[in-house]
N, C-alpha and C positions, 0 to 999 in steps of 0.2 A: 740977615738970617733967612728969613725966608725967601729970598732971590738966591740965595748959593743953594740952600736946600732946591729948590726948584730947578736951578741950571745941571746939580748931581743927578735929577731923577731923569730932565731929559736926555742928559749924555748918557746915563745907564742905559736907558731904553733906546737909544740910537743903538750903543754897546753890543745890545740884546739884539734887535733886529737885523742888523749886520750879522753879528753870529747865527742868527736864524737862514739865511740865506747865502750859506757858507756854499762854495760853488764846488763840484767836488764829480771828480773825473773817475770811471770805474773804465776799465782796459780791462777786456775778459779774451785769452786768450786760450784757455786749457778746456780739450776734448772732456776731461773728467766730468759726469755727470754734476758728482757733488759739487767740485769746483764752480763750476755752472751754478749749481742754483743754491750759494751759501754766498755767488760773488752779487746774482739777484735778490736773494732775501736782504742783503746788507745794505744795497744800492733801496731796496721799498724803506726801511728801516730807516737809513739817510733823508729821505722824501719825508717820512712820516716826524721827522725830528726837526725840520726845517730847511733840511740842505736841498743846492738847486743842484740835481747828480746829470749827469751829462754821462752817457755810455757807450764805448767803442769795443764792438765788437772785431777781433782778426782772427785768420786761421779758421781752426774746425768749429770754434765758439760762433761765427759770422753763421753757420748753419742755422744758430735760435733767428736769424732775423727773415730765413723763410717762412713763407704766408705755407707750406706745409710743416711748417719741424713738426717732430713728437715731441716723444721720450720716455721714457719710465718716470709715474709720479714719485717721487721724494718723500718720507718722512719727513716728521710728522705731518706735515699738512696735503699729504697726496698733489703736489701741482708739482709741474715739469718746470726746470726751467726757463722754457719757452714761454708757458704760463705768467711765470714771474716777472720775463719782461716785457708780456703786453702792461701786467699791473704797473708797473714801474710808467711805461707809456702815456698809459689810459691816466694817471698822477700826474703826467708831465715833465715826465723825463726826456731827455734827447736821447734817443739811438742812433746808430751810424755800425756802419761795416769799416773796414778800413778802407783804403783804395786800391788796395792790390786785392780784396776778397774777390771782388765780379770777376776781374779779366783772370784770375787763375783755379780759378772755380766752373769756369763757364757758366755758371747765372747768370742769364739777364737782369735786370735792373725793375726787369715786370717781375721777378718771385721773391722781391722781399715782399713783405708785411706792411699794413700802413702801417707810417710815423715813422718809418725807421729810414735812413736817408743812409750815402756813398760821402763820407768824412773828405772833405779838402785837407791833404796835410798842412797848406802853409793857415789854414784857421784852425785847425787843432794846433799846432806848432804854439802858436800866439794865445788859445787859451791855454795849455799844457803850461808855459810860462807866465802864467799871471800869477803873481805873489801871494793873493790868498787862497789860489784854488792846491783843493789836497789831491791827489792825485793816487789811486788802488791800484794795483795789478793783480791779474789772475789768471 
């Protein structure tokens, strides 16, 4: 009986460990500051709850990835979406701009903030197809 209980506890612990590292991709393409803000708030919250977060910035949301990204702070915490992106990166999230962003905006790759890369479509597609991955689009 003790072996059965120990096995159940170990199996439960393994399941919790997997749940704690659930891979999540947040795709953000909205130009709306509030939409950008909530996407980054949720990305940070998912990290705080054990999620492994990848952020893909497309279209005008790609501007958050620029070193000179600004914006108006959003209430209630008076942080900009770009600051929330930086916080997620500092805590281990990966962040990238879509492969179309730089060539279609005229920005050089050197304009991207530290920690942001250019997504490779084949690698991104592979990640998005992972059966356990959650994908959220804003």
